[in-house]
C-alpha positions in Angstrom: -6.8 -4.4 -27.6 -5.7 -1.3 -29.5 -4.8 2.1 -28.1 -8.3 3.6 -28.7 -10.0 0.6 -27.0 -7.6 0.9 -24.0 -8.2 4.7 -23.8 -12.0 4.2 -23.9 -11.9 1.5 -21.2 -9.7 3.7 -19.0 -12.0 6.6 -19.4 -15.0 4.4 -18.6 -13.3 3.2 -15.4 -12.3 6.7 -14.4 -15.8 8.1 -15.1 -17.3 5.4 -12.9 -14.8 5.7 -10.1 -14.7 9.5 -10.0 -18.5 9.9 -10.7 -17.9 12.4 -13.6 -19.1 12.6 -17.2 -16.8 10.6 -19.5 -16.8 13.5 -21.9 -14.8 15.6 -19.4 -12.0 13.1 -19.3 -9.2 13.9 -21.9 -6.0 12.1 -22.5 -4.0 15.0 -20.9 -6.4 15.4 -17.9 -4.4 15.5 -14.7 -5.8 12.7 -12.4 -5.5 14.8 -9.2 -5.8 18.4 -10.2 -8.4 18.1 -12.9 -10.3 14.9 -12.2 -10.1 15.0 -8.4 -8.6 11.6 -7.8 -7.4 10.9 -4.2 -5.3 8.1 -2.8 -8.4 6.0 -1.9 -9.6 6.2 -5.5 -6.1 5.5 -6.8 -6.1 2.2 -4.9 -9.5 1.3 -6.2 -8.3 2.1 -9.7 -5.3 -0.1 -9.4 -7.5 -3.1 -8.4 -10.0 -2.4 -11.2 -7.2 -2.2 -13.9 -6.0 -5.6 -12.7 -9.5 -7.0 -12.7 -10.7 -5.6 -16.1 -7.5 -5.4 -18.0 -5.2 -7.9 -16.4 -2.6 -5.2 -15.5 -0.8 -5.3 -12.2 0.2 -1.8 -11.0 2.2 -1.3 -7.8 1.8 1.7 -5.7 5.3 2.8 -6.7 4.5 2.5 -10.4 1.2 4.3 -9.9 2.9 7.2 -8.1 4.6 8.0 -11.5 1.2 8.2 -13.3 -0.2 11.7 -13.5 -2.5 11.8 -16.5 -4.9 9.6 -18.4 -2.3 9.3 -21.1 0.2 7.9 -18.6 -2.3 5.2 -17.6 -2.9 4.3 -21.3 0.8 4.2 -22.0 1.5 2.1 -18.9 -1.2 -0.5 -20.0 0.1 -0.7 -23.5 3.6 -1.2 -22.3 2.7 -3.8 -19.7 0.2 -5.8 -21.8 2.9 -6.3 -24.4 5.0 -8.3 -21.8 
């Protein structure tokens, strides 16, 4: 899966979880301030990333993620392992 495919999948997951138009989600969108993600949705997102992309994200790791780009980079880094 290349960077664009990962980015598209992350945007699809976020659009579904946050009930927003995928076109509003940009790489530099802040998950909390711009997209409205709360802690409950963050937990759901962690489970969905594991289910759909095979990525395990701990709560501690996720607390360091602030943007869509951060998620994409995290996935790319951890899929390579």
